[in-house]
C-alpha positions as CSV (number, residue, x, y, z in Angstrom):
1,M,11.1,5.7,-62.7
2,L,11.8,1.9,-62.8
3,A,9.3,-0.9,-62.4
4,G,9.4,-4.8,-61.9
5,T,8.1,-7.4,-60.0
6,A,9.3,-7.8,-56.2
7,H,10.8,-11.4,-57.2
8,D,12.5,-9.9,-60.2
9,L,14.0,-7.1,-58.6
10,H,15.1,-9.2,-55.7
11,T,17.4,-11.6,-58.0
12,R,18.9,-8.7,-59.9
13,D,22.6,-7.5,-58.7
14,I,21.8,-4.4,-56.3
15,I,24.9,-2.7,-57.7
16,A,23.7,-2.9,-61.5
17,L,19.9,-2.1,-60.4
18,V,21.3,1.2,-58.4
19,E,23.5,2.1,-61.5
20,E,20.4,1.8,-63.8
21,M,18.2,3.8,-61.5
22,E,20.9,6.7,-61.6
23,E,21.1,6.7,-65.3
24,L,17.3,6.9,-65.5
25,A,17.2,9.7,-62.9
26,G,19.6,11.7,-65.1
27,Q,17.4,11.1,-68.2
28,Q,14.1,11.7,-66.6
29,F,14.5,14.2,-63.9
30,R,17.9,15.8,-65.4
31,F,19.7,15.6,-61.8
32,S,22.5,14.0,-60.4
33,V,21.9,11.7,-57.5
34,G,23.8,12.3,-54.5
35,P,26.0,9.7,-52.5
36,A,23.4,9.6,-49.7
37,E,20.5,8.6,-52.1
38,L,22.7,6.2,-53.7
39,D,23.6,4.8,-50.5
40,S,20.1,4.5,-49.4
41,W,19.0,2.9,-52.9
42,R,21.9,0.2,-51.9
43,H,20.8,-0.9,-48.6
44,S,17.3,0.2,-48.1
45,I,15.5,-1.3,-51.5
46,P,16.8,-5.0,-50.8
47,T,15.2,-5.0,-47.0
48,V,11.8,-4.4,-48.7
49,L,12.1,-6.9,-51.5
50,E,13.0,-9.6,-48.9
51,V,10.1,-8.9,-46.9
52,L,7.9,-9.0,-50.0
53,V,9.4,-12.4,-51.2
54,S,9.1,-13.9,-47.7
55,A,5.5,-12.8,-47.6
56,G,4.7,-14.7,-50.8
57,L,4.4,-11.3,-52.8
58,G,7.2,-11.9,-55.2
59,Q,4.9,-11.0,-58.0
60,V,3.5,-7.8,-56.6
61,M,4.7,-4.9,-58.8
62,V,7.2,-2.3,-57.2
63,L,7.6,1.1,-58.7
64,L,11.0,2.8,-57.6
65,E,11.3,6.4,-57.1
66,M,7.6,7.2,-58.1
67,S,6.9,10.8,-58.8
68,T,4.3,12.5,-56.5
69,L,3.3,14.4,-59.9
70,S,3.2,17.8,-58.0
71,S,6.5,18.3,-57.4
72,D,9.9,16.7,-57.8
73,A,9.2,14.8,-54.5
74,R,9.4,10.8,-55.1
75,I,8.1,8.3,-53.3
76,D,10.8,5.5,-52.4
77,M,8.7,2.4,-53.4
78,L,5.4,2.1,-54.4
79,L,4.0,-1.5,-54.1
80,V,1.3,-2.3,-56.5
81,G,-1.1,-5.2,-56.4
82,S,-4.8,-6.1,-55.5
83,H,-6.5,-6.1,-52.2
84,P,-6.8,-9.6,-50.9
85,S,-10.6,-9.4,-50.8
86,S,-10.8,-8.7,-54.4
87,A,-8.5,-9.2,-57.4
88,N,-10.2,-6.5,-59.3
89,E,-9.7,-3.7,-56.4
90,L,-6.6,-2.0,-56.6
91,S,-4.3,-1.8,-53.4
92,L,-1.1,0.4,-53.0
93,V,1.5,0.5,-50.3
94,A,3.8,3.4,-50.3
95,I,7.2,2.7,-48.7
96,E,9.5,5.4,-47.1
97,N,12.9,4.1,-46.2
98,K,15.0,5.5,-43.6
99,Q,18.6,4.4,-42.6
100,W,18.2,6.0,-39.0
101,S,19.6,4.0,-36.4
102,H,17.5,5.6,-33.5
103,A,14.9,8.3,-33.4
104,G,13.4,10.3,-30.9
105,V,11.1,13.5,-30.3
106,N,12.6,16.9,-29.6
107,P,10.3,18.0,-26.5
108,R,10.7,21.7,-27.7
109,T,9.5,21.2,-31.3
110,N,7.8,18.0,-31.2
111,L,9.7,17.0,-34.4
112,I,11.8,13.9,-34.9
113,A,15.3,13.9,-33.7
114,H,17.7,11.3,-35.6
115,P,21.2,11.0,-37.0
116,G,21.5,13.7,-39.5
117,A,18.6,15.9,-38.5
118,R,18.4,19.6,-37.7
119,H,18.9,20.8,-34.2
120,D,15.1,21.4,-34.0
121,G,14.2,18.0,-35.8
122,S,12.4,16.9,-38.9
123,Q,9.0,16.0,-40.1
124,H,7.7,12.7,-38.8
125,P,8.4,10.0,-41.8
126,A,4.8,8.5,-41.3
127,K,3.2,12.1,-41.8
128,Q,5.9,12.5,-45.0
129,V,5.0,9.5,-46.7
130,W,1.2,10.1,-46.1
131,N,1.5,13.4,-47.6
132,Y,3.0,11.9,-50.6
133,C,0.2,9.4,-50.9
134,R,-2.3,12.3,-50.8
135,A,-0.4,14.4,-53.5
136,L,-0.2,11.5,-55.6
137,E,-3.8,10.6,-55.2
138,R,-5.0,14.4,-55.9
139,N,-3.2,13.9,-59.1
140,L,-4.4,10.6,-60.1
141,P,-8.0,10.4,-59.1
142,M,-8.1,6.6,-59.9
143,L,-6.2,5.9,-56.6
144,G,-8.5,7.5,-54.4
145,G,-8.8,5.5,-51.3
146,R,-6.6,2.8,-52.1
147,F,-3.3,3.5,-50.0
148,H,-1.4,2.5,-47.2
149,A,2.0,3.2,-46.3
150,V,5.0,1.8,-44.2
151,V,8.1,3.7,-42.8
152,N,10.8,1.2,-43.2
153,L,13.6,1.8,-40.3
154,H,15.6,-1.1,-41.2
155,N,18.7,-0.1,-39.3
156,A,16.9,0.6,-36.0
157,N,15.7,-1.6,-33.4
158,T,12.1,-1.2,-32.2
159,E,13.1,0.0,-28.8
160,D,15.2,2.5,-30.3
161,I,12.3,4.2,-32.1
162,A,9.6,3.6,-29.3
163,A,9.3,7.2,-28.9
164,I,8.1,7.8,-32.2
165,L,5.8,5.1,-32.4
166,P,1.9,5.2,-31.3
167,P,0.7,5.0,-28.7
168,R,3.7,7.4,-27.4
169,Y,3.6,9.6,-30.4
170,P,0.3,10.9,-31.3
171,F,-1.1,10.8,-34.8
172,P,-4.0,12.2,-36.7
173,A,-6.7,9.3,-37.3
174,E,-6.2,8.9,-41.0
175,V,-2.4,8.3,-40.3
176,R,-3.0,6.0,-37.6
177,E,-5.3,3.9,-39.3
178,R,-3.4,3.6,-42.9
179,V,0.3,4.0,-41.8
180,R,2.6,1.5,-40.3
181,T,6.3,2.0,-39.0
182,Y,8.6,-1.1,-38.6
183,G,12.2,-1.5,-37.5
184,K,14.8,-4.0,-38.3
185,D,14.5,-6.7,-35.4
186,K,13.0,-10.1,-36.4
187,H,9.5,-9.6,-34.8
188,A,9.2,-6.2,-36.5
189,R,10.0,-7.8,-40.0
190,I,7.4,-10.6,-39.3
191,E,4.7,-8.0,-38.5
192,F,5.9,-6.0,-41.5
193,A,5.2,-9.0,-43.7
194,Q,1.7,-9.9,-42.2
195,F,0.6,-6.3,-42.7
196,L,1.6,-6.5,-46.4
197,S,-0.2,-9.8,-46.7
198,Q,-3.4,-8.2,-45.3
199,V,-3.4,-5.1,-47.7
200,L,-1.7,-6.7,-50.6
201,S,-2.2,-9.5,-53.1
202,P,0.0,-10.2,-56.6
203,E,-3.2,-11.1,-58.5
204,N,-3.6,-8.5,-61.5
205,A,-0.6,-6.5,-60.3
206,H,0.9,-6.1,-63.7
207,E,-2.6,-4.9,-65.1
208,H,-2.9,-2.5,-62.2
209,A,0.5,-1.1,-62.8
210,R,-0.2,-0.8,-66.2
211,D,-3.6,1.1,-65.7
212,I,-1.7,3.8,-63.2
213,N,1.2,4.2,-66.2
214,H,-1.7,5.2,-68.6
215,A,-3.8,6.9,-66.3
216,H,-5.1,10.3,-66.9
217,V,-2.9,12.9,-64.8
218,R,-5.6,15.7,-63.3
219,P,-3.5,18.8,-64.0
220,T,-2.2,20.6,-60.7
221,E,-5.0,23.5,-59.7
222,S,-3.6,26.8,-60.7
223,L,-2.8,28.9,-58.2
224,M,-5.4,31.6,-58.8
225,R,-8.3,29.5,-59.2
226,A,-7.2,27.8,-55.8
227,V,-6.6,31.3,-53.8
228,A,-10.6,31.6,-53.2
229,R,-10.1,28.3,-51.1
230,A,-7.3,29.2,-49.2
231,V,-9.5,31.6,-46.9
232,A,-12.5,29.2,-46.7
233,D,-12.7,25.8,-45.0
234,R,-10.6,23.4,-46.8
235,E,-6.7,23.2,-47.7
236,M,-5.6,24.2,-51.1
237,Y,-2.7,22.2,-51.8
238,V,-1.2,19.3,-49.9
239,L,2.3,20.4,-48.7
240,L,5.3,18.2,-49.0
241,D,8.2,17.4,-46.9
242,E,10.2,21.1,-46.1
243,Q,6.6,22.9,-47.0
244,Q,4.9,20.8,-44.4
245,E,7.6,21.2,-41.9
246,T,8.0,25.0,-42.5
247,A,4.2,25.5,-42.2
248,D,4.2,23.2,-38.9
249,R,7.0,25.6,-37.5
250,V,5.2,28.8,-38.2
251,I,2.2,27.7,-36.7
252,R,4.1,26.4,-33.5
253,A,6.1,29.9,-33.4
254,V,2.8,31.3,-33.5
255,D,1.5,29.8,-30.4
256,Q,4.7,30.8,-28.6
257,A,4.6,34.3,-29.8
258,L,0.9,34.6,-28.8
259,T,1.3,33.3,-25.3
260,E,4.8,34.7,-24.4
261,D,4.5,38.0,-26.3
262,N,7.8,36.9,-28.0
263,K,8.4,38.0,-31.6
264,Q,9.4,35.3,-34.2
265,V,10.8,36.2,-37.4
266,F,10.9,33.7,-40.5
267,I,13.0,34.1,-43.4
268,I,11.8,31.4,-46.1
269,N,14.3,31.5,-49.1
270,G,13.3,29.3,-52.3
271,G,14.2,29.6,-56.1
272,P,11.6,29.7,-59.1
273,G,8.8,27.0,-58.6
274,T,9.7,25.8,-54.9
275,G,6.3,26.9,-53.7
276,K,6.7,30.0,-51.9
277,S,3.5,31.5,-52.9
278,V,1.6,28.3,-52.3
279,L,2.9,27.8,-48.8
280,A,2.0,31.6,-48.2
281,L,-1.4,31.1,-49.4
282,E,-1.7,27.7,-47.6
283,L,-0.4,29.5,-44.2
284,L,-2.9,32.0,-44.9
285,G,-5.8,29.4,-45.0
286,R,-4.7,27.3,-42.0
287,L,-4.2,30.2,-39.7
288,S,-7.5,31.8,-40.5
289,R,-9.0,28.4,-39.8
290,L,-7.2,28.1,-36.7
291,G,-8.8,31.7,-35.6
292,C,-5.5,33.6,-36.0
293,P,-6.2,36.8,-38.1
294,T,-3.5,36.3,-40.6
295,V,-2.7,39.2,-43.6
296,H,-0.9,38.8,-46.6
297,A,1.2,41.4,-48.1
298,S,2.8,41.7,-51.7
299,G,5.0,43.9,-53.5
300,S,3.3,43.4,-57.0
301,S,0.5,45.1,-58.1
302,A,-0.5,42.3,-60.7
303,F,-0.2,39.8,-58.0
304,G,-2.3,41.7,-55.5
305,V,-5.0,42.4,-57.9
306,N,-5.4,38.9,-59.1
307,L,-5.5,37.6,-55.7
308,R,-8.4,40.2,-54.8
309,E,-10.2,39.2,-57.9
310,H,-10.3,35.5,-57.3
311,V,-11.3,36.0,-53.5
312,V,-14.5,37.9,-54.3
313,G,-17.2,36.6,-52.3
314,Q,-15.1,35.2,-49.6
315,R,-15.5,36.4,-45.8
316,G,-13.9,39.3,-44.6
317,S,-12.8,42.2,-46.4
318,I,-10.4,41.4,-49.2
319,N,-8.6,44.5,-49.0
320,E,-7.6,43.8,-45.5
321,I,-6.6,40.2,-46.5
322,F,-4.6,40.8,-49.4
323,T,-2.4,44.0,-48.9
324,Y,0.8,45.6,-50.1
325,F,4.2,46.4,-48.4
326,H,3.6,49.9,-47.7
327,H,0.3,49.6,-46.3
328,H,1.9,48.7,-43.2
329,R,4.1,51.5,-42.5
330,N,1.5,53.2,-39.8
331,R,0.5,50.1,-37.9
332,K,1.3,49.8,-34.1
333,P,3.8,47.4,-32.9
334,N,2.2,43.7,-32.8
335,D,-0.9,45.1,-34.4
336,L,-1.0,41.8,-36.3
337,N,-0.8,38.1,-35.0
338,V,0.8,37.0,-38.4
339,L,1.8,39.0,-41.4
340,I,3.0,37.0,-44.4
341,I,5.3,38.9,-46.9
342,D,5.3,37.1,-50.1
343,E,7.8,38.1,-52.8
344,A,10.0,39.8,-50.0
345,H,12.8,40.2,-52.5
346,R,10.4,43.1,-53.7
347,L,11.0,45.2,-50.6
348,R,11.9,48.7,-51.1
349,K,14.4,50.8,-49.1
350,D,11.3,52.7,-47.3
351,S,7.4,52.8,-47.9
352,N,7.4,56.3,-49.4
353,V,5.2,56.2,-52.9
354,R,4.8,58.9,-55.6
355,F,1.8,60.1,-53.8
356,T,3.0,60.4,-50.3
357,K,3.0,63.8,-49.2
358,A,6.2,65.6,-48.0
359,E,5.0,65.8,-44.4
360,F,4.3,62.1,-44.3
361,R,7.3,60.8,-45.9
362,S,9.8,58.7,-43.6
363,N,13.3,57.2,-43.7
364,T,12.2,54.2,-41.7
365,P,13.1,51.1,-43.5
366,Q,10.4,49.4,-44.9
367,V,11.6,45.9,-43.6
368,W,11.4,47.5,-40.1
369,E,7.7,48.5,-40.6
370,L,7.0,44.8,-41.4
371,I,8.7,43.2,-38.7
372,R,7.4,45.7,-36.3
373,A,3.6,45.2,-37.5
374,A,3.2,41.7,-36.5
375,R,4.0,39.0,-33.9
376,V,5.1,36.6,-36.3
377,P,6.3,38.3,-39.8
378,V,7.0,35.5,-42.4
379,F,9.3,36.7,-45.2
380,L,9.1,34.4,-48.5
381,L,11.6,35.5,-51.1
382,D,14.2,34.5,-53.8
383,P,17.1,37.0,-53.9
384,H,17.7,36.4,-57.6
385,Q,14.5,37.7,-58.3
386,V,15.6,41.6,-57.5
387,V,14.8,43.1,-60.9
388,A,14.5,46.6,-60.3
389,R,17.2,49.1,-58.8
390,N,14.9,50.2,-55.8
391,E,14.4,46.6,-54.8
392,V,16.3,45.5,-51.8
393,G,15.0,42.2,-50.3
394,A,17.7,39.8,-49.2
395,P,17.9,37.3,-46.4
396,E,20.8,39.2,-44.7
397,L,18.8,42.4,-44.8
398,I,15.9,40.9,-43.2
399,R,18.0,39.0,-40.5
400,Q,20.1,42.4,-39.6
401,A,16.7,44.4,-39.4
402,A,15.2,41.8,-37.1
403,L,18.4,42.0,-34.8
404,D,18.5,45.7,-35.1
405,R,14.6,45.6,-33.8
406,G,15.4,43.7,-30.9
407,V,14.7,40.1,-31.9
408,A,16.3,37.2,-30.0
409,P,18.8,35.7,-32.6
410,D,17.3,32.4,-31.6
411,N,13.8,33.5,-32.8
412,I,14.9,34.5,-36.2
413,H,14.3,31.2,-38.4
414,E,16.1,31.0,-41.9
415,I,14.6,28.1,-43.9
416,T,15.4,27.3,-47.7
417,L,12.9,25.4,-49.8
418,G,14.4,23.3,-52.3
419,R,11.8,21.3,-53.7
420,Q,10.7,21.7,-57.3
421,F,6.9,22.2,-57.7
422,R,6.5,24.0,-61.0
423,H,9.2,22.2,-63.1
424,S,8.3,18.8,-61.0
425,T,9.0,16.9,-64.2
426,C,12.5,18.4,-65.1
427,P,13.7,19.6,-61.6
428,G,17.4,20.3,-63.1
429,Y,15.8,22.8,-65.3
430,V,16.3,25.8,-63.0
431,D,19.8,25.0,-62.3
432,W,20.3,24.6,-66.1
433,I,18.8,27.8,-66.8
434,E,20.8,29.5,-64.3
435,D,24.3,28.0,-65.5
436,L,23.2,29.3,-69.0
437,L,22.5,32.8,-67.6
438,G,25.8,33.1,-66.2
439,Y,25.0,32.3,-62.5
440,G,27.3,29.2,-62.9
441,P,30.5,28.7,-64.3
442,A,29.3,28.1,-67.8
443,P,26.5,27.2,-69.8
444,R,25.9,23.3,-70.3
445,P,24.5,21.5,-73.1
446,W,20.7,20.7,-72.7
447,R,20.1,17.0,-72.5
448,S,16.3,16.8,-73.0
449,G,14.5,14.2,-70.6
450,G,11.2,13.6,-69.0
451,E,8.1,15.6,-69.9
452,F,9.5,19.2,-69.8
453,R,10.3,20.5,-73.3
454,L,13.0,23.2,-73.9
455,L,12.8,24.6,-77.5
456,L,14.7,26.9,-79.8
457,A,12.6,28.9,-82.1
458,D,13.9,30.5,-85.6
459,S,11.7,33.5,-85.3
460,P,9.0,35.1,-83.0
461,Q,6.3,33.9,-85.6
462,Q,7.5,30.2,-85.1
463,M,7.3,30.6,-81.3
464,E,4.0,32.3,-81.3
465,D,2.5,29.3,-83.9
466,Y,3.8,26.7,-81.5
467,L,2.3,28.3,-78.5
468,R,-1.0,29.0,-80.2
469,A,-1.1,25.1,-81.1
470,K,-0.5,24.4,-77.4
471,I,-3.3,26.6,-76.4
472,A,-5.7,25.1,-79.0
473,L,-4.9,21.8,-77.3
474,G,-6.3,23.3,-73.8
475,Y,-2.9,24.4,-72.5
476,T,-2.2,27.8,-71.0
477,A,0.6,29.7,-72.6
478,R,2.3,33.5,-72.7
479,M,4.9,35.4,-74.7
480,V,7.3,37.4,-72.6
481,A,10.1,39.7,-73.6
482,G,13.0,41.7,-72.3
483,F,12.2,45.4,-72.0
484,C,13.9,46.1,-75.3
485,W,11.2,48.0,-77.0
486,K,9.4,51.3,-76.1
487,W,6.1,51.0,-74.3
488,T,3.5,53.2,-75.5
489,K,1.0,53.4,-72.5
490,E,-1.9,55.1,-74.1
491,P,-4.1,53.3,-76.7
492,L,-4.3,54.4,-80.4
493,A,-7.4,55.4,-82.4
494,G,-10.3,53.1,-81.8
495,G,-8.7,51.9,-78.5
496,W,-6.2,49.5,-80.2
497,L,-2.7,49.0,-79.0
498,A,0.3,50.3,-80.5
499,T,2.5,47.1,-82.0
500,D,5.6,48.5,-80.2
501,I,7.5,45.2,-80.4
502,E,8.9,44.9,-84.1
503,I,11.4,42.0,-85.2
504,G,11.4,41.9,-88.9
505,T,8.0,41.9,-90.3
506,W,6.7,40.5,-86.8
507,K,4.9,42.9,-85.0
508,R,3.3,42.8,-81.7
509,P,1.8,45.2,-78.8
510,W,3.0,45.0,-75.2
511,N,0.5,44.2,-72.4
512,A,-1.9,47.1,-72.1
513,N,-1.7,49.8,-69.4
514,K,-5.6,50.0,-69.1
515,G,-8.1,47.1,-70.3
516,N,-10.6,47.5,-72.9
517,V,-13.7,45.1,-72.3
518,K,-15.3,45.8,-76.0
519,L,-11.8,45.0,-77.8
520,N,-11.1,42.1,-75.3
521,I,-8.0,43.8,-74.1
522,P,-7.0,42.9,-70.4
523,S,-5.5,45.2,-68.2
524,R,-1.8,44.9,-67.4
525,N,-2.9,43.4,-63.9
526,M,-5.0,41.1,-65.4
527,W,-2.9,40.1,-68.4
528,P,-1.2,37.0,-66.6
529,T,-4.8,35.2,-66.0
530,D,-7.2,36.5,-68.7
531,P,-6.9,34.3,-71.9
532,S,-6.8,37.3,-74.1
533,G,-3.5,38.1,-72.6
534,F,-1.7,35.9,-75.2
535,E,-2.5,38.5,-77.8
536,Q,-0.1,41.0,-76.0
537,I,3.4,40.6,-75.0
538,G,4.2,40.2,-71.2
539,C,7.1,41.9,-69.4
540,I,8.9,41.3,-66.3
541,Y,6.4,43.4,-64.2
542,T,3.4,41.5,-65.4
543,A,5.0,38.0,-65.6
544,Q,6.8,37.7,-62.2
545,N,5.0,35.4,-59.5
546,F,2.9,34.0,-62.4
547,D,3.3,30.7,-64.4
548,W,1.6,28.8,-67.4
549,D,1.9,25.5,-69.1
550,H,4.2,26.9,-71.7
551,A,6.1,30.2,-71.9
552,G,8.0,31.8,-74.8
553,V,10.6,34.1,-73.9
554,I,12.1,36.6,-76.3
555,M,15.7,37.8,-75.6
556,G,16.5,41.2,-76.9
557,P,19.7,43.1,-77.6
558,D,20.1,43.8,-73.7
559,Y,21.5,40.5,-72.8
560,T,23.7,38.9,-75.6
561,W,26.5,36.3,-75.9
562,R,29.8,38.0,-77.0
563,N,33.5,36.5,-76.8
564,D,32.2,33.6,-74.6
565,R,30.5,35.7,-72.0
566,W,27.2,37.7,-71.4
567,T,27.2,41.1,-71.7
568,S,24.4,43.7,-71.1
569,I,23.5,47.0,-72.4
570,R,21.0,49.6,-71.5
571,N,17.3,49.0,-72.4
572,F,14.0,50.6,-72.2
573,D,13.5,49.8,-68.4
574,I,14.6,52.8,-66.2
575,W,14.6,50.6,-63.2
576,T,17.5,48.5,-64.5
577,Q,19.8,51.6,-65.2
578,S,22.1,51.5,-62.3
579,R,25.4,50.0,-61.5
580,R,23.9,46.8,-61.0
581,R,22.3,46.7,-64.3
582,H,24.0,43.3,-65.5
583,Q,22.6,41.8,-62.3
584,L,19.2,43.1,-62.8
585,I,18.7,42.2,-66.5
586,R,20.3,38.7,-65.9
587,N,17.6,38.2,-62.8
588,I,14.8,39.4,-65.4
589,Y,15.7,36.6,-68.1
590,R,15.8,34.2,-65.4
591,V,12.5,34.8,-63.9
592,L,11.0,35.1,-67.6
593,A,12.7,31.7,-68.7
594,T,11.0,29.8,-65.6
595,R,7.5,30.7,-66.1
596,G,6.7,27.4,-68.0
597,K,5.7,24.7,-66.1
598,L,5.6,22.2,-69.0
599,G,8.0,23.8,-71.5
600,T,9.8,27.0,-72.4
601,V,10.6,28.3,-76.0
602,L,13.7,30.7,-76.3
603,Y,14.3,32.9,-79.1
604,S,17.0,35.8,-79.2
605,T,17.1,38.7,-81.6
606,D,21.0,38.6,-81.5
607,D,22.5,36.1,-84.1
608,E,25.4,35.2,-81.9
609,T,23.3,34.6,-79.0
610,Q,20.8,32.3,-81.1
611,G,23.8,30.4,-82.4
612,K,24.9,29.9,-78.6
613,L,21.7,28.8,-77.8
614,A,21.5,26.2,-80.7
615,S,24.9,25.0,-79.8
616,L,24.0,23.7,-76.5
617,G,21.7,21.2,-78.4
618,I,18.1,22.9,-77.6
619,P,15.9,21.1,-80.2
620,P,14.4,23.4,-82.8
621,V,10.4,24.2,-82.7
622,Q,9.6,23.4,-86.3
623,P,9.6,19.4,-86.1
624,I,7.7,19.4,-83.0
625,L,5.0,22.0,-84.4
626,A,5.0,19.9,-87.6
627,D,4.1,16.6,-85.6
628,I,1.4,18.5,-83.7
629,L,-0.3,19.8,-87.0
630,R,-0.1,16.2,-88.2
631,R,-1.6,14.8,-85.6
632,H,-4.0,17.4,-84.7
633,P,-4.9,19.3,-87.9
634,H,-7.8,21.2,-86.4
635,V,-5.0,23.2,-84.7
636,A,-3.9,24.7,-88.0
637,N,-7.2,27.1,-88.2
638,S,-5.9,28.8,-84.7
639,I,-2.3,29.3,-86.2
640,A,-4.1,30.6,-89.4
641,H,-6.2,33.0,-87.6
642,S,-3.3,34.4,-86.0
643,K,-1.9,35.5,-88.9
644,E,-4.7,37.7,-90.1
645,P,-3.7,41.4,-90.4
646,P,-4.6,43.5,-87.2
647,P,-6.5,46.5,-87.5
648,I,-5.0,49.6,-88.6
649,Q,-3.1,51.2,-85.9
650,E,-1.9,54.8,-86.6
651,T,-0.2,56.7,-84.0
652,I,-2.0,60.1,-83.1
653,F,0.5,63.2,-82.7
């Protein structure tokens, strides 16, 4: 976020430095820095700069608040230089600053107890900073093997943190070798300086920092490409902060539940892009590798089908690993060790489906069945993603069901995920969308910043042209819409799809019900991941749980801006036709508008709503598209091809 030599930063007024950092945070990451973080910057940064200068490392480059590139987690300070043994060999030290005055170990959880910690403690800061290093290393391959890290406990005497230091606190070998922890006493600061001198030299520091700034960032592996590895023999993603803490808590609870026959229920709440599904699949893999049979349950047909599709060839029966909620209705109590209930906001009142015979129907709540089925049920949900009248998933519902099933209150663990992974370059985007759609007090002006790009299209054709240009440049993209047009399920003559969505002269089909291999039309379940899916428009039921680099959202007449407020009307989705219609439609557009990792394009068919979006300062698509075509002339061919007339599609009566 901000860079300079240790000497230059050390000589600056700390108040001015913090003010500049605060301003840059708003510009680049679109969030307001809280008082605790500002206080940490003011008091922690100088203590590291003093050590660097005292060690003769004043020309080492210091990168403040360096992004991990895989989430909105940031490394407090990244020290960049050469290794003392070679001026050409890059060497890095990540600094995690803590203002704790003391720290110990919670004997029950083995987590760290410190001022301000939760009752059960928090992750060891050495593990925290090392995971940051691994995440950054994964996204910038050039950094591989060049990291060390330091936990800077500048308010604590060494004797007051002895319990969390080796050898009293056991670390994995990798952490033990690469990470150090230092307190505030004189001897500790001398050791800190000596350690930095052993692994850092100021030679070529500017050049190394420049190379990092210009390095190619390896894209985060897509969820579906990584799923196959989740049940194999290696980790899929590096979990950070609350994700890592949550995974550790679940694994500890599994041990306790198995040894004491003591059911533990987890309720993990998180908004769009906070890594709920990543956590679910990483838990699946870790527990499987530990020899603890674990089953994943989903409420989405598209998500479930894609999970199965991408794990073909892995060990075990795929249908037994990736299941649906209603599959567990007849399980015996504690039949499973762990049941991971992903997207639990999609829980239904019961597990009866259309094809359930009358004699087999039951009034037992679906949430009861899932809690009964496993020793450790893990629910992951976002209450604002309830998008149909038959969906009832909410944290309070799950908690009450657990109590009703006799689970001890202390064995019900409620956790909130706050880190932003999908929109890591603009963590404030989700809050902005929520304010726009009516969750907050009022829509706020859009302040563009960072790499995330929010744009406003003048027409669906312009949106499509822009997204096709992005696809031609190697990105993934989809167009989605509110359910404001009928859906013709059956194909027309020749197998083609009806162009149900008509906006002026622009006509496009919804995603297909059934695919057609000959015509390169994916089924609705494969629409999110099949590249040919861009030729159809997705809806909430095919887009939920998935993301792409860029997403275009067509807002129809079901949700419009009138007289300084949002109004909703009935659309073609029968599942929103209820007393909760406004809430459900709002949730749908929130989901659709948070599918793009690098950018979102909005367009409303309603003139007043379109005017409201423009008044908020959302940049128009046209200048950006024109610049892309100027810099990449070959992209124009992709756009021109898309405007060729489709085959004649006549409805058969």
